[in-house]
NUDRENSE-224730 format. One record per residue (C-alpha): residue number from 0; x, y, z; residue in three letters. Coordinates in steps of 0.5 Angstrom, whole numbers, plus 500, padded with zeros to 3 digits. Last residue first. Example, Ala and Ser with C-alpha at 12.3 -4.5 7.8 and 13.67 -1.06 7.14 Angstrom:
% residues 2
+-----+------+-------+-----+------+
:  nr : east : north :  up : rest :
+-----+------+-------+-----+------+
:   1 :  527 :   498 : 514 :  SER :
:   0 :  525 :   491 : 516 :  ALA :
+-----+------+-------+-----+------+
This chain:
% residues 347
+-----+------+-------+-----+------+
:  nr : east : north :  up : rest :
+-----+------+-------+-----+------+
: 346 :  496 :   556 : 492 :  GLU :
: 345 :  499 :   550 : 487 :  ASN :
: 344 :  492 :   547 : 487 :  PHE :
: 343 :  495 :   541 : 489 :  LEU :
: 342 :  498 :   544 : 495 :  ASN :
: 341 :  491 :   545 : 498 :  ARG :
: 340 :  491 :   538 : 498 :  VAL :
: 339 :  497 :   537 : 502 :  PRO :
: 338 :  495 :   543 : 506 :  THR :
: 337 :  489 :   540 : 509 :  PHE :
: 336 :  491 :   539 : 516 :  TRP :
: 335 :  493 :   547 : 516 :  ALA :
: 334 :  486 :   549 : 517 :  ASP :
: 333 :  485 :   546 : 524 :  GLU :
: 332 :  482 :   539 : 526 :  VAL :
: 331 :  477 :   538 : 531 :  PRO :
: 330 :  476 :   530 : 533 :  VAL :
: 329 :  470 :   526 : 530 :  PHE :
: 328 :  470 :   518 : 532 :  ARG :
: 327 :  473 :   512 : 530 :  GLU :
: 326 :  475 :   507 : 536 :  GLU :
: 325 :  475 :   500 : 533 :  GLU :
: 324 :  471 :   498 : 527 :  THR :
: 323 :  465 :   504 : 527 :  LYS :
: 322 :  463 :   506 : 520 :  PHE :
: 321 :  460 :   513 : 518 :  PHE :
: 320 :  455 :   516 : 513 :  LEU :
: 319 :  451 :   509 : 514 :  GLY :
: 318 :  448 :   503 : 511 :  ALA :
: 317 :  447 :   497 : 515 :  ALA :
: 316 :  451 :   491 : 514 :  ASN :
: 315 :  451 :   491 : 522 :  SER :
: 314 :  459 :   488 : 522 :  ASP :
: 313 :  462 :   495 : 521 :  LYS :
: 312 :  458 :   498 : 527 :  PRO :
: 311 :  454 :   504 : 524 :  VAL :
: 310 :  457 :   511 : 527 :  PHE :
: 309 :  452 :   516 : 526 :  ILE :
: 308 :  446 :   511 : 528 :  GLU :
: 307 :  450 :   507 : 532 :  GLU :
: 306 :  451 :   513 : 537 :  ASN :
: 305 :  458 :   511 : 541 :  ASP :
: 304 :  462 :   517 : 537 :  ALA :
: 303 :  456 :   522 : 538 :  PHE :
: 302 :  455 :   520 : 546 :  GLU :
: 301 :  463 :   520 : 547 :  ASP :
: 300 :  463 :   528 : 545 :  SER :
: 299 :  467 :   530 : 539 :  THR :
: 298 :  461 :   532 : 535 :  PHE :
: 297 :  457 :   536 : 540 :  LEU :
: 296 :  463 :   540 : 543 :  THR :
: 295 :  464 :   542 : 536 :  GLN :
: 294 :  457 :   544 : 535 :  LEU :
: 293 :  457 :   548 : 541 :  LYS :
: 292 :  463 :   552 : 539 :  ASP :
: 291 :  460 :   553 : 532 :  PHE :
: 290 :  454 :   555 : 535 :  ASP :
: 289 :  457 :   561 : 539 :  GLU :
: 288 :  462 :   563 : 533 :  GLN :
: 287 :  456 :   564 : 529 :  GLY :
: 286 :  453 :   559 : 524 :  LEU :
: 285 :  452 :   564 : 518 :  VAL :
: 284 :  458 :   568 : 518 :  ASN :
: 283 :  462 :   562 : 521 :  THR :
: 282 :  460 :   557 : 515 :  ASN :
: 281 :  462 :   551 : 518 :  ALA :
: 280 :  465 :   545 : 515 :  VAL :
: 279 :  464 :   537 : 516 :  PHE :
: 278 :  471 :   534 : 514 :  PRO :
: 277 :  473 :   529 : 509 :  ALA :
: 276 :  478 :   524 : 511 :  ASN :
: 275 :  485 :   525 : 508 :  LEU :
: 274 :  486 :   520 : 502 :  VAL :
: 273 :  490 :   514 : 501 :  PRO :
: 272 :  491 :   511 : 494 :  THR :
: 271 :  489 :   504 : 490 :  VAL :
: 270 :  490 :   503 : 483 :  GLU :
: 269 :  487 :   497 : 479 :  MET :
: 268 :  482 :   495 : 484 :  LEU :
: 267 :  477 :   489 : 481 :  THR :
: 266 :  469 :   489 : 480 :  PHE :
: 265 :  464 :   485 : 480 :  GLU :
: 264 :  456 :   485 : 478 :  LYS :
: 263 :  451 :   481 : 483 :  GLY :
: 262 :  446 :   487 : 483 :  ALA :
: 261 :  448 :   492 : 477 :  VAL :
: 260 :  441 :   495 : 477 :  ARG :
: 259 :  440 :   495 : 485 :  ASN :
: 258 :  447 :   499 : 485 :  PHE :
: 257 :  443 :   505 : 484 :  PRO :
: 256 :  439 :   504 : 488 :  GLU :
: 255 :  440 :   500 : 494 :  ALA :
: 254 :  444 :   493 : 494 :  ALA :
: 253 :  439 :   487 : 496 :  ASP :
: 252 :  444 :   482 : 491 :  LYS :
: 251 :  450 :   485 : 494 :  LYS :
: 250 :  455 :   488 : 489 :  VAL :
: 249 :  461 :   484 : 489 :  LYS :
: 248 :  468 :   486 : 490 :  TYR :
: 247 :  475 :   483 : 487 :  VAL :
: 246 :  482 :   485 : 490 :  SER :
: 245 :  487 :   486 : 485 :  GLY :
: 244 :  490 :   492 : 488 :  VAL :
: 243 :  489 :   492 : 496 :  GLU :
: 242 :  483 :   497 : 499 :  ASN :
: 241 :  480 :   491 : 503 :  GLU :
: 240 :  483 :   484 : 502 :  GLU :
: 239 :  483 :   479 : 497 :  GLY :
: 238 :  477 :   476 : 493 :  GLU :
: 237 :  470 :   476 : 495 :  VAL :
: 236 :  470 :   483 : 498 :  VAL :
: 235 :  462 :   485 : 499 :  ASP :
: 234 :  459 :   491 : 496 :  VAL :
: 233 :  453 :   496 : 497 :  TYR :
: 232 :  455 :   499 : 504 :  SER :
: 231 :  462 :   500 : 502 :  GLU :
: 230 :  460 :   504 : 496 :  VAL :
: 229 :  462 :   511 : 499 :  CYS :
: 228 :  467 :   509 : 504 :  THR :
: 227 :  471 :   506 : 498 :  ASP :
: 226 :  472 :   511 : 493 :  CYS :
: 225 :  471 :   512 : 486 :  PHE :
: 224 :  474 :   513 : 479 :  ALA :
: 223 :  472 :   508 : 474 :  ALA :
: 222 :  475 :   504 : 468 :  VAL :
: 221 :  472 :   501 : 462 :  ASP :
: 220 :  466 :   506 : 461 :  THR :
: 219 :  458 :   505 : 460 :  SER :
: 218 :  459 :   497 : 461 :  GLY :
: 217 :  454 :   497 : 467 :  ASN :
: 216 :  459 :   496 : 472 :  LEU :
: 215 :  464 :   501 : 470 :  VAL :
: 214 :  458 :   507 : 470 :  ASN :
: 213 :  455 :   504 : 476 :  VAL :
: 212 :  462 :   506 : 480 :  ALA :
: 211 :  461 :   513 : 477 :  SER :
: 210 :  454 :   513 : 480 :  GLY :
: 209 :  456 :   511 : 487 :  GLN :
: 208 :  461 :   516 : 487 :  HIS :
: 207 :  457 :   521 : 485 :  SER :
: 206 :  456 :   526 : 479 :  ASN :
: 205 :  458 :   520 : 475 :  GLY :
: 204 :  462 :   524 : 470 :  PHE :
: 203 :  464 :   521 : 464 :  LEU :
: 202 :  470 :   521 : 459 :  VAL :
: 201 :  471 :   518 : 453 :  GLN :
: 200 :  477 :   516 : 448 :  SER :
: 199 :  482 :   518 : 454 :  PHE :
: 198 :  489 :   520 : 453 :  LEU :
: 197 :  488 :   526 : 448 :  PRO :
: 196 :  483 :   526 : 448 :  GLY :
: 195 :  476 :   525 : 451 :  GLY :
: 194 :  474 :   530 : 456 :  GLU :
: 193 :  476 :   532 : 463 :  MET :
: 192 :  483 :   529 : 463 :  LEU :
: 191 :  486 :   534 : 458 :  ASP :
: 190 :  483 :   539 : 463 :  GLU :
: 189 :  488 :   537 : 468 :  THR :
: 188 :  494 :   537 : 464 :  ASN :
: 187 :  498 :   532 : 460 :  LEU :
: 186 :  504 :   534 : 457 :  GLU :
: 185 :  508 :   527 : 457 :  GLY :
: 184 :  502 :   524 : 454 :  TYR :
: 183 :  506 :   522 : 447 :  LYS :
: 182 :  513 :   522 : 449 :  LYS :
: 181 :  511 :   519 : 456 :  ASN :
: 180 :  516 :   522 : 462 :  ASN :
: 179 :  510 :   525 : 465 :  ALA :
: 178 :  505 :   519 : 464 :  PHE :
: 177 :  505 :   516 : 471 :  HIS :
: 176 :  504 :   523 : 474 :  ASP :
: 175 :  498 :   525 : 470 :  ILE :
: 174 :  495 :   519 : 472 :  ILE :
: 173 :  496 :   520 : 479 :  THR :
: 172 :  494 :   527 : 479 :  SER :
: 171 :  487 :   525 : 475 :  SER :
: 170 :  486 :   519 : 481 :  PRO :
: 169 :  487 :   524 : 486 :  ILE :
: 168 :  483 :   530 : 484 :  VAL :
: 167 :  478 :   526 : 481 :  PHE :
: 166 :  474 :   521 : 485 :  GLY :
: 165 :  478 :   522 : 491 :  SER :
: 164 :  478 :   529 : 492 :  THR :
: 163 :  471 :   531 : 488 :  SER :
: 162 :  470 :   538 : 485 :  SER :
: 161 :  472 :   535 : 478 :  ASN :
: 160 :  466 :   530 : 479 :  SER :
: 159 :  465 :   523 : 480 :  VAL :
: 158 :  470 :   520 : 474 :  PHE :
: 157 :  468 :   515 : 469 :  SER :
: 156 :  473 :   513 : 464 :  ILE :
: 155 :  474 :   511 : 457 :  SER :
: 154 :  480 :   507 : 454 :  LYS :
: 153 :  485 :   510 : 449 :  GLU :
: 152 :  491 :   510 : 454 :  ALA :
: 151 :  488 :   506 : 461 :  VAL :
: 150 :  493 :   501 : 459 :  THR :
: 149 :  499 :   505 : 461 :  ASP :
: 148 :  496 :   505 : 468 :  LEU :
: 147 :  499 :   498 : 470 :  SER :
: 146 :  496 :   492 : 473 :  PHE :
: 145 :  501 :   486 : 474 :  GLU :
: 144 :  501 :   480 : 470 :  GLY :
: 143 :  506 :   482 : 465 :  ASN :
: 142 :  502 :   488 : 463 :  VAL :
: 141 :  495 :   488 : 466 :  LYS :
: 140 :  489 :   493 : 464 :  PHE :
: 139 :  486 :   488 : 459 :  THR :
: 138 :  487 :   482 : 464 :  GLU :
: 137 :  482 :   486 : 468 :  GLN :
: 136 :  476 :   485 : 463 :  ASP :
: 135 :  471 :   480 : 467 :  GLU :
: 134 :  473 :   484 : 473 :  VAL :
: 133 :  470 :   490 : 471 :  ASP :
: 132 :  475 :   495 : 472 :  VAL :
: 131 :  477 :   500 : 478 :  ALA :
: 130 :  481 :   506 : 480 :  LEU :
: 129 :  480 :   507 : 487 :  TRP :
: 128 :  481 :   513 : 492 :  SER :
: 127 :  482 :   510 : 499 :  TYR :
: 126 :  480 :   513 : 506 :  TYR :
: 125 :  484 :   516 : 511 :  LEU :
: 124 :  484 :   519 : 518 :  ALA :
: 123 :  490 :   514 : 520 :  ASP :
: 122 :  494 :   519 : 525 :  ASP :
: 121 :  488 :   523 : 526 :  LEU :
: 120 :  486 :   520 : 532 :  THR :
: 119 :  481 :   515 : 534 :  GLY :
: 118 :  486 :   509 : 532 :  SER :
: 117 :  481 :   506 : 527 :  PRO :
: 116 :  481 :   513 : 523 :  GLY :
: 115 :  478 :   519 : 525 :  THR :
: 114 :  472 :   523 : 523 :  SER :
: 113 :  474 :   530 : 521 :  VAL :
: 112 :  471 :   536 : 525 :  VAL :
: 111 :  469 :   544 : 524 :  LEU :
: 110 :  473 :   546 : 518 :  PRO :
: 109 :  472 :   553 : 517 :  LYS :
: 108 :  468 :   557 : 512 :  ASN :
: 107 :  468 :   564 : 513 :  ALA :
: 106 :  474 :   565 : 509 :  GLU :
: 105 :  470 :   565 : 503 :  ASN :
: 104 :  472 :   563 : 496 :  GLY :
: 103 :  478 :   560 : 498 :  LYS :
: 102 :  475 :   556 : 504 :  ASN :
: 101 :  470 :   553 : 499 :  ALA :
: 100 :  475 :   551 : 495 :  GLN :
:  99 :  479 :   548 : 500 :  VAL :
:  98 :  473 :   545 : 503 :  TYR :
:  97 :  471 :   541 : 497 :  GLY :
:  96 :  478 :   539 : 496 :  GLN :
:  95 :  478 :   536 : 503 :  ALA :
:  94 :  471 :   532 : 501 :  GLY :
:  93 :  465 :   535 : 504 :  MET :
:  92 :  460 :   535 : 509 :  TYR :
:  91 :  456 :   542 : 510 :  ALA :
:  90 :  454 :   547 : 515 :  LEU :
:  89 :  451 :   553 : 516 :  ASP :
:  88 :  448 :   554 : 509 :  ALA :
:  87 :  447 :   560 : 504 :  ASN :
:  86 :  453 :   564 : 506 :  ASP :
:  85 :  455 :   564 : 498 :  ASN :
:  84 :  461 :   560 : 499 :  VAL :
:  83 :  457 :   555 : 503 :  MET :
:  82 :  452 :   554 : 497 :  THR :
:  81 :  457 :   555 : 492 :  GLU :
:  80 :  460 :   548 : 495 :  ILE :
:  79 :  454 :   544 : 495 :  ALA :
:  78 :  452 :   547 : 488 :  ILE :
:  77 :  459 :   545 : 485 :  ALA :
:  76 :  458 :   538 : 488 :  TYR :
:  75 :  452 :   536 : 484 :  ASP :
:  74 :  445 :   532 : 486 :  THR :
:  73 :  444 :   536 : 492 :  THR :
:  72 :  440 :   535 : 499 :  LEU :
:  71 :  439 :   541 : 503 :  LYS :
:  70 :  437 :   538 : 510 :  HIS :
:  69 :  434 :   543 : 515 :  GLU :
:  68 :  435 :   543 : 522 :  VAL :
:  67 :  431 :   547 : 527 :  SER :
:  66 :  434 :   551 : 533 :  LYS :
:  65 :  435 :   549 : 540 :  GLY :
:  64 :  442 :   549 : 539 :  THR :
:  63 :  444 :   542 : 543 :  THR :
:  62 :  437 :   538 : 541 :  GLU :
:  61 :  437 :   541 : 534 :  GLU :
:  60 :  444 :   539 : 533 :  ILE :
:  59 :  443 :   532 : 536 :  ALA :
:  58 :  436 :   531 : 531 :  LYS :
:  57 :  440 :   533 : 525 :  GLY :
:  56 :  445 :   528 : 526 :  ILE :
:  55 :  440 :   523 : 527 :  GLU :
:  54 :  436 :   525 : 521 :  ASP :
:  53 :  443 :   525 : 516 :  ARG :
:  52 :  444 :   518 : 519 :  SER :
:  51 :  437 :   515 : 518 :  THR :
:  50 :  437 :   519 : 511 :  LYS :
:  49 :  443 :   515 : 508 :  MET :
:  48 :  439 :   510 : 504 :  ASP :
:  47 :  435 :   515 : 501 :  ASN :
:  46 :  441 :   518 : 498 :  GLY :
:  45 :  444 :   525 : 499 :  SER :
:  44 :  450 :   523 : 502 :  GLU :
:  43 :  454 :   521 : 495 :  ASN :
:  42 :  450 :   527 : 492 :  PRO :
:  41 :  454 :   532 : 497 :  TYR :
:  40 :  450 :   534 : 503 :  TRP :
:  39 :  448 :   541 : 505 :  VAL :
:  38 :  446 :   542 : 512 :  ILE :
:  37 :  442 :   548 : 514 :  SER :
:  36 :  441 :   551 : 522 :  ILE :
:  35 :  435 :   554 : 523 :  VAL :
:  34 :  432 :   559 : 528 :  ASP :
:  33 :  437 :   565 : 527 :  ASP :
:  32 :  438 :   565 : 520 :  VAL :
:  31 :  430 :   564 : 518 :  GLU :
:  30 :  432 :   563 : 511 :  THR :
:  29 :  438 :   560 : 507 :  LYS :
:  28 :  438 :   562 : 500 :  GLU :
:  27 :  436 :   557 : 495 :  ALA :
:  26 :  442 :   553 : 492 :  GLY :
:  25 :  448 :   555 : 488 :  ALA :
:  24 :  448 :   555 : 481 :  GLN :
:  23 :  448 :   562 : 480 :  SER :
:  22 :  454 :   562 : 484 :  SER :
:  21 :  458 :   560 : 477 :  SER :
:  20 :  462 :   554 : 478 :  CYS :
:  19 :  469 :   554 : 482 :  ALA :
:  18 :  475 :   553 : 477 :  SER :
:  17 :  480 :   547 : 477 :  LEU :
:  16 :  487 :   548 : 474 :  LEU :
:  15 :  491 :   543 : 477 :  LEU :
:  14 :  498 :   543 : 476 :  THR :
:  13 :  502 :   536 : 479 :  ALA :
:  12 :  508 :   536 : 483 :  SER :
:  11 :  504 :   536 : 489 :  ALA :
:  10 :  501 :   529 : 487 :  LEU :
:   9 :  508 :   526 : 488 :  ILE :
:   8 :  510 :   529 : 495 :  ALA :
:   7 :  502 :   527 : 496 :  PHE :
:   6 :  503 :   520 : 495 :  VAL :
:   5 :  510 :   519 : 498 :  SER :
:   4 :  507 :   522 : 505 :  ASN :
:   3 :  501 :   518 : 505 :  LEU :
:   2 :  505 :   511 : 504 :  LYS :
:   1 :  503 :   507 : 498 :  LYS :
:   0 :  500 :   500 : 500 :  MET :
+-----+------+-------+-----+------+
C-alpha cells in the first residue's frame, strides 16, 4: 500500500486548474437564519439509504442548539460548494478538495470536525480512492500479469465530479504523473482528463461515487474512479483484502439504488490511493461562533461516537454515513491539516 506522504509528494507536482462553478448554480438562500441550521449534503450522501444517519445528526443538532435543522440534498458537487461560498447554508459534509474550494471562495468556511481512523486519531484518518474495472475485463489492464496505468490509454473512463477529491483530483493526478515521461502523453494536464482525448476515448462523470461505480459495472465505461467509503454499503469483498490492488468486490443482491440495477456484478481494483478523510465544514458567517463551539463539542462527544445510527457497526450490514470498526469518532481539525490537498492547486 502506498504511503500517504509519498502519494502527496507525487501529487504536489501536478498542476490542477479547477474553477468553481457559477454562483447562479447555488442552492436556494437560507431562510430564518437565527432559527434554522441548514446542512448541505453531496450527492453521495443525499440518497434515501443515508436518511437515517442524516436525520440522527440533525436531531442531535436540534437538541443541542434549540434550532430546527434543514437538510439540503443535492445532485451536483458544485451546487453544494457554491451554497457554502454564498453564505446560504450553515454546514456541509464535503471532501477535502470541496473544503479547500469553499474556503478559497469564502474564508468564513472553516473545518468543524473530521472523522478519525480506527485508532481514534488523525494518524489514520484516511479513506481510499480507487480505479476499478469490470472483473471480466481485468486482463486487458495488465502488463506482464500486473495492473498497469499504461493500459488506460485510449480507454473510456468515469470520474465522479471535477470537485471530487477521491473521484477526480487524486486519480487524475496519479494518471498525469504516471504518463509524465511518456512521449505521447507527457504534456497532459487536468483539463485534458475532463474530456475525451488525447488520453481517453471518452470521459463520463457519474455525479456521485455510486454513479461512477455503476458506469463501469453496466458497461458504460472501461474504467471508473470512486472511493471505498461511498460504496461499501453496497458491495462485499469476494476475493483478496479490502483496499488492495487486485481485490474483487461483488454488488450485493439486495443493494439499494443505483446498484440494484447491477446486482451480482463484480469489479476489481487496479489502483488504490489513500486520501485524507472528509470534514464537516461550517460557515461561521451564517452559523456564528457560539453555535460553532456547541456543534464542535457535540460532534466530538462520546455520545456522538457511540451512536450506532451515526457510526454504524461495521458488521451490521446497515447503510450509514460513517462506520465503527474500532475507535472511530470525530475530532477537531485545523485548516493546516488540508495543506497537502491545497498544494494540489499550487496555491
